[in-house]
N, C-alpha and C positions, 0 to 999 in steps of 0.2 A: 629301633625301626626307623627307616628314613622315608620321607614323603617327597614326591616330586614337587619341584618348585612351581609356584603358581604362574601360569603363563601370562605374558604381558597382554593387556587389552588390545583387541584388534579394532581400530577405529573405523574401518570401512562400513560395518553395519550401522554404527552410530551416525556416521556421516550420511548414509543413505536415508536413515530415519529423519534426520534434520531436513534433508532435501525434500522428502515426501511431505513434511509439515509445511515447508515453504510453498510447495505446489498447491496444497489445500488453501493457503492464504491467498494465492493468486486467484483461485476459483472464487474465494469469498469476495475479493476485490471486484471481480466481474459481476457477481450477483449483487453486490452493493451498488454498483453503477446502474444496473437494471432497476433496482429498488428505487433509486433516486429518480431515474428517468421516467418510471411509471407512476411517480408521485405516491409511492406506497409506504414511504418511510415513517409516516405518522399514523399508520393504520392500527398499530397496537399501542395503547396508551398506558400500559403498565409494564413494569419490568419484573418478571418472575423467572430468575435464573434456572430454577429446577422445575417447578410446576408448569412453566411456560414452554417446556420442551415439546409437548404434544399440542396439536391444534385442538379446537373445540370438536368434541366427538359426538355431540347430540344436537338436535335442532334447538333445544332450549339453550345449550351452551353457546351456540352461534348467536342466538338472539341476545344473550347477556353480553357477549363480546361486542356486538354491534351497538347495543345500548350504551356501553362505555364509550365507544368511539363517537357516538352522537353528542356526547357532552364536550367534545374537543373543539377548539377554534377552527380546525380544518373543515369539519363537518358543518359547523354553524355558519361559516363564512364562504365556503367554496362548494362543498358537496351536499348541501341540504337537499333532501329528496332522493338521495342515492338509495338504490334497492339493496337488499341483503346479498343477492347474487353478485352485484357489482362490488360490494364491499369484500366479498370472499376473494375476488380477483386481486385487489390490492393487498389484502391480508396475506395472501400466499407468499408474495415476494419478501415482505418484511419478516414473516415467520421463517422462511427458508434461509434468509440472511442470518438471522439469529441462531437457527439450528446449526448451520455450518460453523458458526463461531463456537458453539458448544462442542461440536465434533472435533474441532481443532484443539480445544482444551483437553479433551479426552485423548486424542491422538498424540499429544505431547506428554501429558502427565503419566499415563499408564506405561508407555515404553521407557520413560525416564526412570520410573520406579524399578522396572524390570532390569534395565541395563545397570542401574546402580546396584541392585541386589546381586547381579551376576559379576560385578567387578569389571564390567566391560567399558566403563567410561575412563578415558585416558586421564592421567594425573593432571590436576590443575584445572580441569574443565567443569567440575561439579558446580562451583559457585556461578560460573557463567550460565550454565543450563538452568539453574534455579532462578537466576535473574531474568532469563528469557521467559520462563514460566510466569514470573511476576509481571513482566511486560504484557503478556497475553491477558492476564487477569485485569490489568489496568486498561487494556484496550476495550474490554467489555464495559467497564465503568465509564470510560470516555464516550463510548457509543451511546449509552443511556443519557449522559450529560448533553450530548449533541441533540438527541431526540427531545429532551425536556425543553430546549430552547424554542421548539415549535409547538409546545403544548400549553403555553402561557396565554399570550394575547394574540400574537401574530402567527398564523399557520404556516410558518416557514422556519426551517432550522437555520441557525447561524452559520454563515459560510466560513467564518473563522473556526468554529468548532468542527465543521465538516473537514476543513483542511488539517486540523490536528488529528482527527480520527483516521483519515485516509493516510496521512503521512506516517503516523505511528505504525499502521499496518505495513506500509512499504519499508519502514526502518526495520521492522521485525524480520521481514523477508531478507533484507540485506545482512542482518546479524546472523541469521540461520545459515545463509550461504557462506558467509565469512568464517563462521565457526566450523562448518563442514570442511572448508578448504584448509583451515588451520590443521585439522586432524589428518587430512590426507596428504598435504604438501608441506606442512610445517608452518609455524607462525610467520606472519608478514607484518611489515610496518607500512602505514599509509604514507606515501610520498607526498611531496608538495603538489605535484601534478594530480595525484589521486584526490587530495583534498579539494583542489580547484574543480576537477570534474564533478565530484560529489556536490559541491556547492552550486555549480551551474545547474545541475540536474534538479537539485532540491528546490531552487527558485522556480523552475518550470513546473514542478509537481505541485507546489503551493498554489501557483497561479491557475493550474488546471483545476484544482479544488475550488478556488475562488470563482472561476468561470461556471463550474457546475452549481455551486451554492447560490450564485446570483442570477442563475439562468441567463448568463451573458451570452451563451452560444446562440440563443434565439434572436439576439438583437440585430445581427447583420448576416444574412444568409448569402454571402458573396465573398469572393476571394480573388485577387489580393486586396481589392478596394473595400472600404467601409463607408457606406453611404455615398458612393460615387467618388471618393477620394481617399487619400492616405488616412485621414481622419474625417468623420462626418462633419458637416457644417455646424451642427449643434451637438455639443458634448455634454452640457449640463454640469459644468465644473462645480466641485464641492470645496468648501472651506473647512479647515485649513487644507493646503495643497496636498499633503501626504495622504489624506483620506481618499483621494482619487485612485491611488494605487492599491487600495484595499476595498473600497465600497462603491466605486463608480463602475458599473458594468461595461461601459464603452472603453474606458482606459484599461480595465482588467483584461478585456478581450484583446485589445490592441497589443498590450504587453505580452500576453500569452502567445499570440500569433507570431511575433517577431523574435522573442527570446528563444522560441523553438529552434531557430536556425543557429543561434549561439550554442545551444545545447547539442544540436546535431553535429556541428563542427568539433566541439570538444569531445564528444563521445566517439566520433570517427577517429580522432587523434589518439584517444585512449586505446581503442582497439588496435591501432597500428603499433603503439608501444608494446602492447601485450604480445602481438605477433612477433615482434623483433626478439622477444624473449622465449620464443618457441611455442607459444600457445596458438592454437589454430581455430578449433571449433567455436569456442566462446566468443572471440573477437569477431569472427565471421557472422555469428548469430547476432551479436550486438549491432554490427553494421546493417544487416538485413532488417532488424527490428526498428532501428531509428529511421531508416528510410521508409519502411511501412508506416511508422507512426506519423510522419509528416503527411503522407498520402491520406491516412485515416483522419487526421486533424482537419485537413482541407475538405475531405468528403463529409465530415460531420457538419461543418459549417454550411456547405452549399446544399446539403440534403435537408436543411432545417432541423438538424439534430435528430436524424433517424435513430431509433433506439438501438438497433443491433450494431450500427456503425459506431455510435458513441460508446456502447459497451465494449466493443472490440478495442476502441481507442484506449479505454481505461485498462483493459486487460493487458494490452501490449506495453503500457507504461509500467505495469508491475513486472513484466518479463525483462524490460530494459533495466529496471533496478537490479534484478537478479544478475544479469550479465555484467552490468557495471560493477557491482560488488566483486564479482569473480575476477574481472580484469584489473581492478584496483589492487586486489590481493596479489595477482600475478606480477604486476610491476613493482610491488613492494617486497617481494620475496628476496631478491638479491641483497637489499639493504639489511633486512632482518638477519640473513645468514651471515653477512659480514660483521654485523654487530655481535652476533652470537660467537663467532670465531674469535673476535677481539676480546670478548669477555673471558673466553676459555684461556687465551694466551695470558691475559693478565692474572687470572687465578693461578696459573702455573708458573708465574714469574718470568714469562718469556718476553723478549722485546717485541714491540709492535712491528 
């Protein structure tokens, strides 16, 4: 008796699933921004990955949660006298942020198991998908590591830890998008220009996190001037000099303001390169997003960091990462195909 041959995996559903998970992470980045802007990030002082899924469900449970918060430096030094109803408002955003993180874990792990069992994962991709699952788990650990920096003595999370937390989320988005593109279009190699574009964007994203973590956006609600000039008269320089580019709110905001235009030019050029290779929608989306991002960045400053403008600014950054990864993949496809053809010729003993 003969049996039909097992059909080859169809990557489109798997790629669609990866894109859906990436979209959930974009949502989480936006909610994370709102959590930061509403100063809600230190409202939950314990990390309970399973039991913390549900919020307090009784009045006594709320009082217990509030009592735990009242032992924190943030309550003792900033929010002393806060009412329970006020506490519930800041609790909501941190709880929602953590809940979305848990949902992302489930949305990745369960379909991974299902696709694996069905033999739907293309050959060679299982280790990469397991590694992505591991990165998601690591992100949860880093999130708590970030929060603990504000639960010791100073009621503020480390801006460096915030940068690690945010940029790992953005990296996971890029890896999901890249893996989906690999499945649908074939593997690509990151070109020299692709690396340059990624590096320029990465610097801007790190400084965006520094601005958020240092509350540097509140320092000068004007543009293009800062304190009436290119730089304000008093900067408050730190020693050694390198610390100014990490810990000085004025210099951090200054650098983030003007590096934005370097990133803008580089990503416009990236989109143009992708267009020349036949891509249309993603480069156009990238061009529109980077233009919108500049407008949102300026609006965030002159509005005094209006929450919804600033949250949109962070969400658009995540979408820019998405489109950048897709465009870098597109411009790297010809080189990968050429290398693959050369490898096939060599394996068959044919001259180059």
